[in-house]
C-alpha positions in Angstrom: 19.1 12.8 34.9 18.6 11.9 31.2 15.7 12.6 29.0 14.3 9.1 29.3 15.0 8.8 33.0 12.2 11.2 34.1 8.8 9.8 34.8 6.4 10.2 31.9 2.8 11.6 32.0 1.6 8.3 30.6 3.3 6.0 33.1 1.6 5.1 36.3 3.5 6.0 39.5 4.4 2.9 41.5 5.6 2.8 45.1 8.5 0.6 46.0 6.3 -1.2 48.4 3.8 -2.1 45.7 6.5 -3.2 43.3 8.1 -5.6 45.8 4.7 -7.0 47.0 4.5 -10.8 46.7 1.2 -10.6 44.7 1.1 -12.7 41.6 1.6 -10.3 38.7 1.8 -10.5 34.9 4.6 -8.3 33.5 4.5 -6.8 30.0 7.8 -5.4 28.9 8.4 -3.1 26.0 11.6 -1.5 24.7 11.0 1.7 26.7 9.1 0.8 29.8 8.2 -2.0 32.2 4.6 -2.0 33.5 3.4 -4.5 36.2 -0.2 -5.5 36.0 -2.0 -7.5 38.7 -3.6 -10.7 37.4 -6.9 -9.7 38.7 -7.1 -6.8 36.3 -6.2 -9.0 33.4 -9.0 -11.5 34.3 -11.5 -8.6 34.3 -10.4 -7.6 30.8 -11.5 -10.8 29.1 -13.4 -10.0 26.0 -15.6 -12.0 23.7 -14.1 -13.9 20.8 -13.9 -11.9 17.6 -14.0 -8.5 19.3 -11.4 -5.8 18.9 -9.2 -5.0 21.9 -9.8 -1.7 23.7 -7.4 1.0 22.8 -4.6 1.5 25.2 -3.4 4.7 26.8 -2.5 7.5 24.4 1.1 8.4 23.9 2.5 11.8 24.6 2.4 12.8 20.9 -0.9 11.3 19.9 -3.9 13.3 18.8 -7.5 12.6 20.0 -8.6 12.0 16.4 -5.9 9.4 15.7 -8.0 6.4 16.6 -11.2 7.4 14.8 -11.8 4.3 12.6 -15.2 5.3 11.2 -15.2 3.7 7.7 -17.6 6.5 6.5 -14.9 9.1 7.0 -12.2 7.2 5.1 -12.2 7.6 1.3 -11.8 4.4 -0.6 -8.3 3.7 -1.9 -7.8 4.4 -5.6 -6.2 1.8 -7.7 -2.8 3.0 -8.9 -2.4 3.3 -12.7 0.1 0.5 -13.1 -2.0 -1.9 -11.0 -5.0 -1.0 -13.0 -3.2 -1.6 -16.3 -1.9 -5.0 -15.1 -5.4 -5.9 -13.8 -6.9 -5.1 -17.3 -4.1 -7.1 -19.0 -4.7 -10.1 -16.8 -8.5 -10.1 -17.2 -9.0 -9.2 -20.8 -7.3 -11.6 -23.3 -8.3 -9.5 -26.4 -6.7 -6.4 -24.9 -3.6 -8.4 -23.9 -3.1 -9.6 -27.5 -3.7 -6.1 -28.9 -1.1 -4.6 -26.6 1.5 -7.4 -27.4 0.9 -6.7 -31.1 1.3 -2.9 -30.5 4.7 -3.7 -29.0 5.9 -6.3 -31.5 4.8 -4.7 -34.8 6.9 -1.5 -34.6 10.1 -3.6 -34.1 9.2 -6.0 -36.9 8.5 -3.0 -39.3 11.8 -1.4 -38.1 13.8 -4.5 -38.8 12.2 -4.9 -42.3 12.9 -1.2 -43.1 16.6 -1.6 -42.1 16.8 -4.8 -44.2 15.2 -3.0 -47.2 17.7 -0.1 -47.1 20.6 -2.4 -46.3 21.6 -0.6 -43.1 21.5 -3.2 -40.3 24.6 -1.6 -38.8 22.4 1.4 -37.7 20.1 -0.9 -35.7 21.3 0.4 -32.2 21.3 4.1 -33.3 17.7 4.3 -34.3 16.2 1.7 -32.0 14.4 4.4 -29.9 12.0 5.0 -32.9 10.2 1.6 -32.5 10.6 1.7 -28.7 8.7 5.0 -28.5 6.2 4.0 -31.1 5.5 0.7 -29.2 5.1 2.6 -25.9 2.7 5.1 -27.4 0.6 2.3 -29.1 0.4 0.2 -25.9 -0.5 3.3 -23.8 -3.2 4.4 -26.2 -4.8 0.9 -26.1 -4.7 0.8 -22.3 -6.2 4.3 -22.0 -9.0 3.3 -24.4 -9.7 0.2 -22.3 -9.8 2.3 -19.1 -12.2 4.8 -20.5 -14.4 2.0 -21.8 -14.4 0.4 -18.4 -15.3 3.7 -16.7 -18.2 4.2 -19.1 -19.4 0.7 -18.4 -19.3 1.4 -14.7 -21.2 4.6 -15.1 -18.4 6.9 -13.8 -17.6 10.2 -15.4 -14.4 10.5 -17.5 -12.4 12.6 -15.1 -12.6 10.2 -12.1 
């Protein structure tokens, strides 16, 4: 007898006489088991509109605390850093223009310096300089905007 052939603790035991009975039944089939429920039991389980269904039987590997849905126990989800940056960029047009300028200006200055010294052939070799400078400038602007937002919301700096 295989591992899945043995009756489970969770499954109700059904006699062959009950399963071949000519009662009207409603069958619910899942991938691992087949349970037959008399229609009378389904009619008793009618619930009001908008209410949540009652929890089903617990599985073999569930824990009694698994279905505690008390919202007071659950900490609010923190916004990820990238999502927070994008939200700030979408909502604050002045910040968006400053960040774009912080990205574009280092590349413009880099090209002007290369033109001035007459070394446009070295463009690809030193392109990391304006790239790093642009990233640092944009990051500093976004960090300043986040700290300003936290102060406005009355939250301490570390949170």
